[in-house]
C-alpha positions, 0 to 999 in steps of 0.5 A: 500500500502506498504511503504519503510523500515525506516533508523535507527534514532539515539537517542539524549539527551534531546528534541529539540524545537518545529518546526515552518513553514511558513503557506501559508494560513496566511503568518505567522510563525506557530507552526507546531504541536498544541498538543502532537501528530503531524499529516502531510498529504503530497501529493504524486506522480502520478506514471508515471515516475521516481522520479526527484530532484523536488520530492526529494526536496519536500519529503526531506523538510517534512522528516526534519519536521518529524525528528524535530517533533520526536526530540521534543517528538511528536508521528507523524502520517504521511500520503502520497497518491499515485495517482495510477489512473489519466489521466497522468498515463493512457496517458503514459501507452497508449503511451508506450503500457503498462498496466497502473497498471504495469506502476504504480507498476514499478514507485512506486517501483522505488520511494520507492527505491529512498526514501530509498536511500535518507534516507527519513523516510517513512510515517505511511500510504502510500495510493493509490487512488485505495485502497481509493475508498471507502473513496472517495465514502463516502466523495462524498456522504457527499458532495452530501447530502450537495448539493455541487455536480452537474452532467454534462453529467454523470460527477460529479462536486463540486460547489465552491459556496457551500464554502463561505471560498473558496480561504482561502488557496491561496488568489488568484483573480478570473483571476489567479484562472482561469488561473491556473485551465486551466494550472494545470489539470482543464477544465474551458472551458467546457460548462455547468459548474456552475463555470469554476473552479469547479472541477470533483469529479467523472469522468464517465467511458470512453471507454478503461479506468479503472472504478469502480462502485459507487452510482454516476455510473461507473467511477473514482475519481477526484484528489482533493477529493482523497486527502481530503478523504484520509487525513480526514479518516486517520488524522481526520477532522482537522490535523496539516500540509498539505504539497506539492509543491508550484504548488499544492497551487491552485487548488489542496490544495484549493479544497481539503480544500474546500471539507473538509470545506463543508463536515465537517465545522459543526463538526470543528466549534463545536470543536472550529476550525471554518472554519479550517476543514482540515489543521491548517497549509499549507506548500509548497516547492519551484520549482526546475529548470534546466537551469532556467526552472521549472523541470517537466515531461511535459517539459522533463527536469528532473534529476532523483535520480536513474540516479544520483545514478547509475552514481556514486553519493553518495545518501548522497551527493544528499541529501546535495545538496538539503538541501543547499537550503531553502525549500520554495524558487525556485532554480536551480539544477546544476552539480556544486551544486552536486560537492560542496555537494560531497566535503562537505560530504567528509569533514564531513567524513574526520573530523569524521575519524580524530576525532575518531582516538584519541586526542593528549594531551596538545592541546588547544581546538578550536573545537566547543563542540558537544552540541553546534552543536546539539543545533544549528542544532536543532534551525535552523531546528525548524526555518522554516526548515532552512537546510542551517543554520543547514549544516553551523553549522556542517561545522564549526565543521568539519573545526575546526577538520580538521584545529586544529593541535592537538585535545583535549581529549574527541574529539572522544566522542564529534564526536559521538554526532555530528555523531548522530546529523547529522544522526537523524536531517539531515538524513545524514549517516556519 
């Protein structure tokens, strides 16, 4: 599947520090990349509606990570999936009287356009579930060979009992697992399952729904095994970071990791990684609310990136409004927040224009050196993607430029480094 065109990334002097992330599985601040190569798997969209601010906040967080990794000198392999066949997509297509493939293609194209407008760097591989069917089939066969699957009325389920480490990502008690499974696409009430939270890995063909041939019979894949198969096929059995929204911690990321442990734990143990098949670190972004409620398609309280831009918002202001919040916390999207971001963007651009216009000799330098701005932005992003802290460093520079009566010589050269810092690490075009 085609990705989108990457925005240019300015070169910066030297290298930034290693980024650290809060690891959901341990609660500890963890070095994001274990070695010289850095690998990231981010769960992507189910393309049945346009990109909303909650999506944008999630992918902007991982964009900051990718930028920080590259600045630290890493080669980055970034994989993102697109669940281009699933119940929500089929239900929306049926409701609207559209072909599910046409609906998916339209929404994927809109998603690409939104990400490009926000200057989100594209993944190395953007992989659809349909194109990944051979990978999913292969992983399902490995799970079957290990005795981890069972059939129920032609549907095929994964048995959580096959994984002694199940729960290592979310650390939830059984009651909470059951509740979240029911809320987030599972079928815990179905009679005949070995355990209520056991997930589907292969859904047998239903009348009027798309299906594909496989050794398990005609059907289509489950969601969790889709990501497990794509991630391990493209990034290896153990990779650096599994990322997504906090609503994916359970059941999605728990089961994706569980599938991988059952399939590949022996190989991981031989490599010294023990039960840590799949990701070394699990990073999760908070939920974006509107009027106090989580922004979601099911509630219909969505703010779309494309609509904001069509109504005249600068995509860079939208990006700044999102980055004014720490990625791990829940927060509220407001018109006031966007207006403040537009003012910040205008201030930065005005400072850049003034700094480039030339200095007046004889003044006392009160503007922070560009090298200090670069160091502060690097330090803040490396510390668990502290975007608000990084923005504050640029704010201080801009305020000084705009308030200093006469700028010192060399300010124009210094401004170029600030511009490149903002473009390379924060993704903001000034």
